[in-house]
C-alpha angles and dihedrals in degrees: 000000000000121000087242089061093059111099114251120319091118095160092051093048091054091045091054094048090048090052090057097041093048094043095242100124116139122227089236128029125184115205111198119186137145121257113291095016093111100246092141098048088044092054093044092050090048092049090050089050092052098047091047092063106108118246094240090061090079098037091105140024116012131348125230091272095055097253116145114241132187112338107266129144095208118110115236115239113261114216122208118215088254092054090047089059090063095054121099092232091060093060089059092043092050089057090048089241100111110128092225095050115087133179136203124186142149111295141163139235106262096203137357112288095017121121118253101229133144094235089072089067102036094120092051089046092055090051091048095050094044094045108029112013093157093058123116133231092274090056091048096049090047089053091057091045094244090158106176095350117116114233120224144159101250137206088252088056091052090052090049091052091051090051095047094049095047090075124082119253114274103216110340126079087239140033117217133198118199111198114192119203103003084182084085091063113101126188088308085077087078086077087072099049097093091043092052093045096044107019124179115272116295095006122140129192119205111187120190121198141164093217134006093214095086097042120101107265089223089062095045091053090058096052138078106240121229118180115211110205127214115274117260122247090248093051092052092044092051092047092051091051097044101035101027098033089228122164110262094239093054091042090054092050093049093044090053093061101034093085095222091305114125092190088056090049091055091050092048088051090052090055099032092109091064111104095236094161093059090045091053092049090051091049095051092046090051091049098046103030111008103060131212097319093053090047092050091051091051092046091049091056096042093049089063093060097087129244099279096050089045090054092048090048092054092047090050090051089049090053091052092052091049088054089049090055091048090053091047092052104031102028133250096288094089114115110258139147108274094238092049092046091051090052092047093051092048095050090046087063092061102035137040127219092270092054092047092049090050091053091047090055091049091050091051090053091047092055089051092053094046089055086057095051100261116178102266096210093053092042097051093042090052090048091052091053091049092048091051092056093042095050107025099037095031087230126142107217100167113161129198114263 
């Protein structure tokens, strides 16, 4: 994966290349970015870039870390990401088969007595990175059929890392370890502290996390911190058109509600054929006019959709309400799909900004609970009751979640 193939993050890409070309690369870098921002593909592409640099590139002058080597006045060759793509080492790195490129990630124990180490799942990992690099830990654990097993980065894995990195590099000037989700390191992560602080020569750690809050503070303190921001609406829209060959109008609609999360955009695309707008109209009619029996019938059908479509449905509804609020505040001249604008204008007749904001908060909480396996029948029935009181009685009955 070339840096140019990573969606968006142009400033960060240039910053990383500059760090290499100006010999200011840290021994340990912590990439922290929310789900779907591309922190993992960014780190993988950067690792592939580093290990593809030929050994003779550092034979004189200064190494990547700024240390002076043998006295020599010659200037080392600086490789651009495009030039790296033409080197033989990159072809091995792009297939995740370079001998100096190592990976660590949450895994499971396959059978009683076996060691829980990443190397047991390296083939599945290659397929995951090449096919779904914007996926999250849930997607990864599903791909290795973890079922109800909890993934983690074990003490055996830490020992394996120490062993791998004790060897000299095989063909690259540097050996690189990419650790995905260090949040899954427990106290056993302390085994790696000395290695991260004083690694063997020409060894680089790239850690990739969603949030630094669950990472051992002793590890964070030893890393250079790089924050990976959410993708912009335009970046996601462009990626959907160029990579997914999606029609621009549909790509724009999906990008608008994906909240900077490319994984979310892909899931929305998967379920974009569902007629969510009609479903929302039926739900509101059942709540306001139909009564309990109509609500129960709607809930019965919706509960059969499956967790992921239910989540996308709620997020789509949330997006529509946000557009309704925009129209209420800014006027009806904002650019919007005619069907969505019609819905927004109609719901604005029955609810004020306060009511709409209350429903948005309830929808956000519902998405949170669905992600944690809430009973869909109970959840949607409770939502319907809350919406009735918010809209019909003009009462805000928000409760703490």
